N, C-alpha and C positions, 0 to 999 in steps of 0.2 A: 618762376619755378612751378607755381600752382597751375598756370596755363599749360605748361609742358606736360605736367603729370596728368592733367585732364585729357589732353590730346592722346597721351599714351594709353590711358584707360579706355578712351572711346575707340581707338584703333583695335585694342585687344578685344573689346566687346563685339565689334563688327566681325573680326576674324573668327570668333568663337560662336557667332550666332548661327542658328539652325538654317537660316536663309542662305548665308554665305557658304556653309558646308554643303548644302544641297546644290547651290550654284556650281561649286567646284566639281562636285561629282557629275553634274550634268555636262560640264565642259569636258571632263575626262571621257565620258561615254561617247561624246561626239568625236573626240580625239582618236578613240579606238575604232570608230566606224566611218562616218562620213569624211573625216580628215585623216584617215589612216595613212594616206600617201605622204603626210608631213612627218610621220612618226620618227623615222630614222634620222632625219635632219635635226629635228628638235632634240632627240636623245643624244646625238653627237655633240650638239652645242652645250647642253647642260652637264655633260660628263667629261668635259675637257678633251673630247675625242676618244675617250676610253670605252665608250658604250659597247662596242663589239667585244672587246676583251672582258669587260664586266660580265656580259651575258654568257661567256664561255667558262666562267670561273668555277662552275660546278662539275665540269666534265672530268677533271682528274679523279673525282670520287665516284664516277659512274661505272657501271659494268653491265654487260649482257643486254638483253632486250630493254629498250628505253622508251617510256612514254613521256612526252613533254606536254605539260599542261600550260595553256596560254602561249602557244608557239609564236604568236605575234607576226612580225614581218619576216621571220625565218632565219635569223642569225644562227641559231643553234641547229635548226634542221639542215641548213646549207652545209655547216661544218660536219655534221654527222653523215650526211650523204656523201661528202667527199671522202670520209673515212670508211664508207661502206658499212656503217654501224646499223644494226637492226633497230628501227625506230618508228614511232607513230607520233605525229604532231596533232594536238587537239586545240581548238580555239572556238569560242562562241561567236566571233566576229567574222562574217563572210568577207568583209573587206580585207582583214588581215590575212585570211587564208588565201585570198586571190593574189595578194602581194607576194606571199611565200611561194605560191605556185609559179608566179612569173619569174622570181629570182632563181628558183630551181631550174626552170626551163631554159633560162638564159645561160645557165652554167652547164646545160646538157645533163642534168641530174633529175631524179625523181624521188619522192618520199611519200608514204601514205599520210594523208591529212584528213582529219575528221572534224566536222562541225558539231560541237556538243559542249555541254557545260560540265564542270568538274564534279558537280553534285550528282551526275548521272553518266558515268563513264561507260561507253558502249563496247567494253572489251570483256573477254572471258575471265573467270577467276584464275588467279595465279599465272597470269600471262606476261607479267613484266618483272624484270629484275631490278629496274630503277625507274622511279617516277621523278621527273625534274620540273621545277617551277622557277622561273627567273623573274624576280621583282614582281611577284603576284600581288593583287589587292587582298583585302581581308578574307575573301572567299576561301583561301587556302587553309585557314584555321577553323572553318565551319565544320562542326561535327559530321555533317553528312558528307562533305568533301573527304575528310580524313577516313571515314568508313569506306567510301568508294576506293580510296587509295589502298587501304588495307586489303580490300577485296581483290584488286588486280595484282597486288604484289605477291611474289613467292615468299615463303618463310625466310626470314633474314634478308628480305629485299630492302633496297635503299630508297628513301625519300630524300631528295636534295632540294633545298629551298635557297636560292640566291636571294637574300632577303634585304640587304642594305649595302650601301657604299659610303665611304667618307674620304674626303681629300686629306692628305697629310701635309700639303702645302697650305699657306695662309696668306695668299696675295689678294689683290683687288678682284681678280676673276673669281677666285674661290668664294670670296665674301658675297659677290653679286649672285652667284649661283645658289649659295646657301640661302640668301634672302628669297630668291624665287621659289625654292623648295618650301620654305616656311610659309610663304604666302599662299601656296597651293596645298597646304596641310600635309606635306610629305615628310615632316620631320626636318632633320638637319643633316647636311653633308659634312659637317665638321665634328660630328660625334658619332657614337655607335648607336644612334637612334633607329629603331626602338631597341632598348637594351635586350640582349639575348634572353635574360631570365624572364622577361615578359612573354616571350614566344614559346617557351618550353612546356608550361603546364598543359595547354591544349593537346600538344603532341603526346605527352606522357599519358594523359587521360585516355587518349585514343589507342593506346597500346604500342607506343614507340619509345625506344630508348634514344637518347639524343647526344650529339656532340657538336660543338661550334668550331669552325675554322675561319681564320682571317687570311685571305689571299692578297698578296701585294701586286698591284697593277700600276706601274709607273709611280706617280706621286699620289697614289690613292690606295685604299684597302677595300676589299669586298668581303662581306660576311656570308659564309655558306653554312646553313644549318643542315647537318646530316642526321637522319633518323632512320632507324631500322626496326622492323617488326619484331616484337617480343612475343614469345609463346610461353605461357598464356598472357593475354593483355594485362597491363598494369592496372591496379585498382584505381578507380576515380577518387578524387578528393585528396 
């Protein structure tokens, strides 16, 4: 028992070490750039094949001119182009943007794509009715990002963050995927991690009112945070 406890503590220490955290972040950076071509296959594998449907979970709450932050390999952009929805896709990764352009071209479609970071959105003020981010990293809650989003949104515009997904089944496949998520510091696919209440304060301090939706997708649920600009901004603290 003591040996098992020692092993558990050692494993926990490794997973929480700064070196391991930095290594995981380095791997994800490669995943979004040099190995972007593997993204869709890996995403489908770890989502039980629900990935495309997960990425579209925010669209029922969208309206008007839409800016997608972190458009990735283009699942949302492809769907919006098919619907002839006015949209702009933004991503910092040239590899991801290239994959999106290829997918759009193969479908005989086009969509404006911009290489930029969310902390410096190159769009005019009040030019978007909706800003959408699908499974973004922590950049989405950066005060500078939220200030930029406020800048480009119209009054009462919508910010939609497809923020987490969880499996409602509990078989061997789901447990294996959950372990993979935990090992790569992405929380758990068997709970509502991160809890919505942990996500709301940064949005509220930036001047957004908020609401949380859970969308059912097969044997899973997807969390969509809906936020809209409040005039005047809510007081911080």
